[in-house]
C-alpha atoms as a printed R data frame, in Angstrom:
    type eleno elety resid chain resno       x        y       z
1   ATOM     1    CA   MET     A     1 -15.980 -126.483 -29.685
2   ATOM     2    CA   ASN     A     2 -18.286 -126.145 -26.714
3   ATOM     3    CA   LEU     A     3 -19.402 -122.884 -25.103
4   ATOM     4    CA   THR     A     4 -19.316 -123.325 -21.318
5   ATOM     5    CA   TYR     A     5 -18.998 -121.262 -18.152
6   ATOM     6    CA   SER     A     6 -17.634 -121.660 -14.639
7   ATOM     7    CA   PRO     A     7 -20.613 -121.853 -12.272
8   ATOM     8    CA   THR     A     8 -20.853 -119.971  -9.002
9   ATOM     9    CA   THR     A     9 -21.277 -121.949  -5.790
10  ATOM    10    CA   ALA     A    10 -25.025 -121.230  -5.837
11  ATOM    11    CA   GLN     A    11 -25.331 -122.563  -9.393
12  ATOM    12    CA   GLU     A    12 -23.465 -125.838  -8.807
13  ATOM    13    CA   VAL     A    13 -25.819 -128.787  -8.978
14  ATOM    14    CA   ASP     A    14 -23.282 -131.456  -8.092
15  ATOM    15    CA   ALA     A    15 -19.592 -130.869  -7.388
16  ATOM    16    CA   SER     A    16 -18.711 -134.104  -9.236
17  ATOM    17    CA   LEU     A    17 -20.174 -132.839 -12.528
18  ATOM    18    CA   LEU     A    18 -17.684 -131.722 -15.110
19  ATOM    19    CA   SER     A    19 -17.763 -128.076 -16.123
20  ATOM    20    CA   SER     A    20 -18.699 -129.145 -19.680
21  ATOM    21    CA   TYR     A    21 -22.260 -129.703 -18.442
22  ATOM    22    CA   TYR     A    22 -22.579 -126.008 -17.656
23  ATOM    23    CA   ARG     A    23 -23.308 -124.654 -21.118
24  ATOM    24    CA   ALA     A    24 -23.997 -121.032 -21.931
25  ATOM    25    CA   ASN     A    25 -27.129 -119.468 -23.464
26  ATOM    26    CA   VAL     A    26 -26.934 -118.716 -27.172
27  ATOM    27    CA   SER     A    27 -29.268 -116.282 -28.939
28  ATOM    28    CA   GLY     A    28 -27.691 -116.261 -32.423
29  ATOM    29    CA   ASN     A    29 -24.606 -117.297 -34.335
30  ATOM    30    CA   PRO     A    30 -21.734 -117.239 -31.828
31  ATOM    31    CA   VAL     A    31 -19.046 -116.894 -34.536
32  ATOM    32    CA   LEU     A    32 -18.424 -113.350 -35.722
33  ATOM    33    CA   ALA     A    33 -18.411 -112.645 -39.451
34  ATOM    34    CA   SER     A    34 -14.879 -112.333 -40.806
35  ATOM    35    CA   SER     A    35 -15.416 -108.613 -41.442
36  ATOM    36    CA   ALA     A    36 -16.420 -108.066 -37.787
37  ATOM    37    CA   GLN     A    37 -13.490 -109.974 -36.257
38  ATOM    38    CA   VAL     A    38 -11.034 -107.732 -34.461
39  ATOM    39    CA   LYS     A    39  -7.365 -108.590 -35.044
40  ATOM    40    CA   THR     A    40  -4.577 -107.129 -32.921
41  ATOM    41    CA   SER     A    41  -0.964 -108.120 -32.356
42  ATOM    42    CA   THR     A    42  -1.867 -110.260 -29.321
43  ATOM    43    CA   TYR     A    43  -5.265 -111.776 -30.112
44  ATOM    44    CA   ARG     A    44  -8.050 -112.286 -32.661
45  ATOM    45    CA   LEU     A    45 -11.660 -111.826 -31.480
46  ATOM    46    CA   TYR     A    46 -13.553 -114.771 -33.006
47  ATOM    47    CA   LEU     A    47 -16.717 -115.264 -30.870
48  ATOM    48    CA   SER     A    48 -19.434 -112.713 -30.155
49  ATOM    49    CA   SER     A    49 -20.154 -111.892 -26.515
50  ATOM    50    CA   ALA     A    50 -23.456 -110.302 -27.625
51  ATOM    51    CA   THR     A    51 -24.990 -113.636 -28.666
52  ATOM    52    CA   VAL     A    52 -23.482 -115.803 -25.900
53  ATOM    53    CA   THR     A    53 -24.443 -115.182 -22.270
54  ATOM    54    CA   THR     A    54 -23.991 -116.918 -18.937
55  ATOM    55    CA   PRO     A    55 -27.154 -118.218 -17.208
56  ATOM    56    CA   THR     A    56 -27.897 -116.120 -14.131
57  ATOM    57    CA   ALA     A    57 -30.722 -118.080 -12.485
58  ATOM    58    CA   ASN     A    58 -29.450 -120.342  -9.706
59  ATOM    59    CA   ASP     A    59 -32.272 -122.861 -10.236
60  ATOM    60    CA   GLN     A    60 -31.601 -123.090 -14.023
61  ATOM    61    CA   PRO     A    61 -27.795 -123.445 -14.373
62  ATOM    62    CA   PHE     A    62 -27.882 -125.221 -17.736
63  ATOM    63    CA   GLY     A    63 -27.992 -123.028 -20.832
64  ATOM    64    CA   ASN     A    64 -29.449 -123.789 -24.259
65  ATOM    65    CA   ALA     A    65 -26.145 -124.172 -26.155
66  ATOM    66    CA   SER     A    66 -25.820 -127.580 -27.767
67  ATOM    67    CA   ARG     A    67 -22.616 -129.600 -27.894
68  ATOM    68    CA   ASN     A    68 -20.004 -128.578 -30.456
69  ATOM    69    CA   ILE     A    69 -21.991 -125.492 -31.428
70  ATOM    70    CA   ALA     A    70 -19.055 -123.607 -32.973
71  ATOM    71    CA   ARG     A    71 -16.037 -124.503 -35.070
72  ATOM    72    CA   ALA     A    72 -12.539 -123.126 -34.782
73  ATOM    73    CA   PRO     A    73 -10.983 -121.411 -37.823
74  ATOM    74    CA   ASN     A    74  -9.956 -123.559 -40.782
75  ATOM    75    CA   TYR     A    75  -6.612 -125.335 -40.656
76  ATOM    76    CA   GLY     A    76  -4.590 -125.663 -43.815
77  ATOM    77    CA   ASP     A    77  -0.999 -126.672 -44.341
78  ATOM    78    CA   LEU     A    78   1.240 -128.470 -46.791
79  ATOM    79    CA   ASP     A    79   4.124 -130.707 -45.690
80  ATOM    80    CA   ILE     A    80   6.819 -131.940 -48.084
81  ATOM    81    CA   GLY     A    81   9.577 -134.510 -47.652
82  ATOM    82    CA   ILE     A    82  12.396 -135.411 -50.035
83  ATOM    83    CA   HIS     A    83  14.431 -138.578 -49.421
84  ATOM    84    CA   LYS     A    84  17.266 -139.943 -51.580
85  ATOM    85    CA   ARG     A    85  19.660 -142.824 -50.963
86  ATOM    86    CA   PHE     A    86  23.069 -142.812 -52.709
87  ATOM    87    CA   PRO     A    87  25.051 -146.088 -52.908
88  ATOM    88    CA   LEU     A    88  28.693 -145.880 -51.846
89  ATOM    89    CA   TRP     A    89  31.755 -148.174 -52.101
90  ATOM    90    CA   SER     A    90  29.941 -151.480 -51.266
91  ATOM    91    CA   GLU     A    91  26.436 -152.956 -51.383
92  ATOM    92    CA   SER     A    92  25.883 -152.436 -47.649
93  ATOM    93    CA   SER     A    93  27.106 -148.834 -47.500
94  ATOM    94    CA   ALA     A    94  25.048 -145.828 -48.526
95  ATOM    95    CA   LEU     A    95  24.474 -142.182 -47.804
96  ATOM    96    CA   GLU     A    96  20.899 -141.098 -47.235
97  ATOM    97    CA   PHE     A    97  19.820 -137.476 -47.672
98  ATOM    98    CA   ARG     A    98  16.546 -136.179 -46.175
99  ATOM    99    CA   ALA     A    99  14.933 -132.743 -46.369
100 ATOM   100    CA   GLU     A   100  11.530 -132.001 -44.870
101 ATOM   101    CA   ALA     A   101   9.416 -128.852 -44.709
102 ATOM   102    CA   PHE     A   102   6.294 -128.389 -42.601
103 ATOM   103    CA   ASN     A   103   3.703 -125.671 -43.314
104 ATOM   104    CA   VAL     A   104   5.484 -124.828 -46.571
105 ATOM   105    CA   PHE     A   105   3.306 -121.803 -47.415
106 ATOM   106    CA   ASN     A   106   3.710 -120.430 -43.858
107 ATOM   107    CA   HIS     A   107  -0.066 -120.014 -43.478
108 ATOM   108    CA   ALA     A   108  -1.152 -118.693 -40.057
109 ATOM   109    CA   ASN     A   109  -3.268 -121.479 -38.525
110 ATOM   110    CA   TYR     A   110  -5.154 -120.258 -35.472
111 ATOM   111    CA   GLN     A   111  -5.955 -122.524 -32.541
112 ATOM   112    CA   ALA     A   112  -9.437 -122.666 -30.985
113 ATOM   113    CA   PRO     A   113 -10.740 -119.572 -29.180
114 ATOM   114    CA   ASP     A   114 -11.498 -119.470 -25.458
115 ATOM   115    CA   GLY     A   115 -15.032 -120.876 -25.162
116 ATOM   116    CA   VAL     A   116 -15.573 -120.219 -21.424
117 ATOM   117    CA   THR     A   117 -17.932 -117.247 -21.128
118 ATOM   118    CA   THR     A   118 -16.814 -116.314 -17.612
119 ATOM   119    CA   ASP     A   119 -13.172 -115.849 -18.684
120 ATOM   120    CA   SER     A   120 -11.885 -112.376 -19.464
121 ATOM   121    CA   THR     A   121 -10.484 -113.726 -22.744
122 ATOM   122    CA   PHE     A   122 -13.787 -115.230 -23.957
123 ATOM   123    CA   GLY     A   123 -13.932 -115.474 -27.733
124 ATOM   124    CA   GLN     A   124 -10.295 -114.555 -28.234
125 ATOM   125    CA   ILE     A   125  -7.724 -116.617 -30.088
126 ATOM   126    CA   THR     A   126  -4.363 -115.982 -28.496
127 ATOM   127    CA   THR     A   127  -2.229 -118.763 -30.005
128 ATOM   128    CA   THR     A   128  -1.393 -120.213 -33.404
129 ATOM   129    CA   PHE     A   129   0.077 -123.452 -34.598
130 ATOM   130    CA   PRO     A   130   3.820 -123.359 -35.444
131 ATOM   131    CA   ALA     A   131   5.052 -121.421 -38.462
132 ATOM   132    CA   ARG     A   132   7.083 -122.952 -41.284
133 ATOM   133    CA   GLU     A   133   9.684 -125.456 -40.096
134 ATOM   134    CA   MET     A   134  12.415 -127.059 -42.199
135 ATOM   135    CA   GLN     A   135  14.921 -129.749 -41.365
136 ATOM   136    CA   GLY     A   136  17.608 -131.693 -43.139
137 ATOM   137    CA   ALA     A   137  19.632 -134.791 -42.341
138 ATOM   138    CA   LEU     A   138  22.402 -137.011 -43.686
139 ATOM   139    CA   LYS     A   139  22.695 -140.628 -42.598
140 ATOM   140    CA   LEU     A   140  25.653 -142.860 -43.348
141 ATOM   141    CA   TYR     A   141  25.071 -146.632 -43.588
142 ATOM   142    CA   PHE     A   142  28.189 -148.811 -43.318
């Protein structure tokens, strides 16, 4: 993920430039250690605001952060599908049973944190990928 910021009017070099060119200044590891991450019921603090700052000089709007400087939390999940076809009264007729489960172990997979330093939610992860999902189906061929 990239660490960027929304420039002020005085900092804008060219209005046609994408905001991804405006990178923040980094003075250390932007990802907090797992023991220092704050977890509440609404968010998880993942990035450190102490090591990531917004450039303040209007003549130097580009920070020293490189592209893809941080990684989001690990993603792990296991999906399983069971399919069985049962023959019926003729060769062309059958009953097919399907059962599928996604994220079987119901592991909480966090999405990427907010990487825009000028946002009030900088460094926070506020969303997760879906929890365990299961589905079943019967299909009759005749």
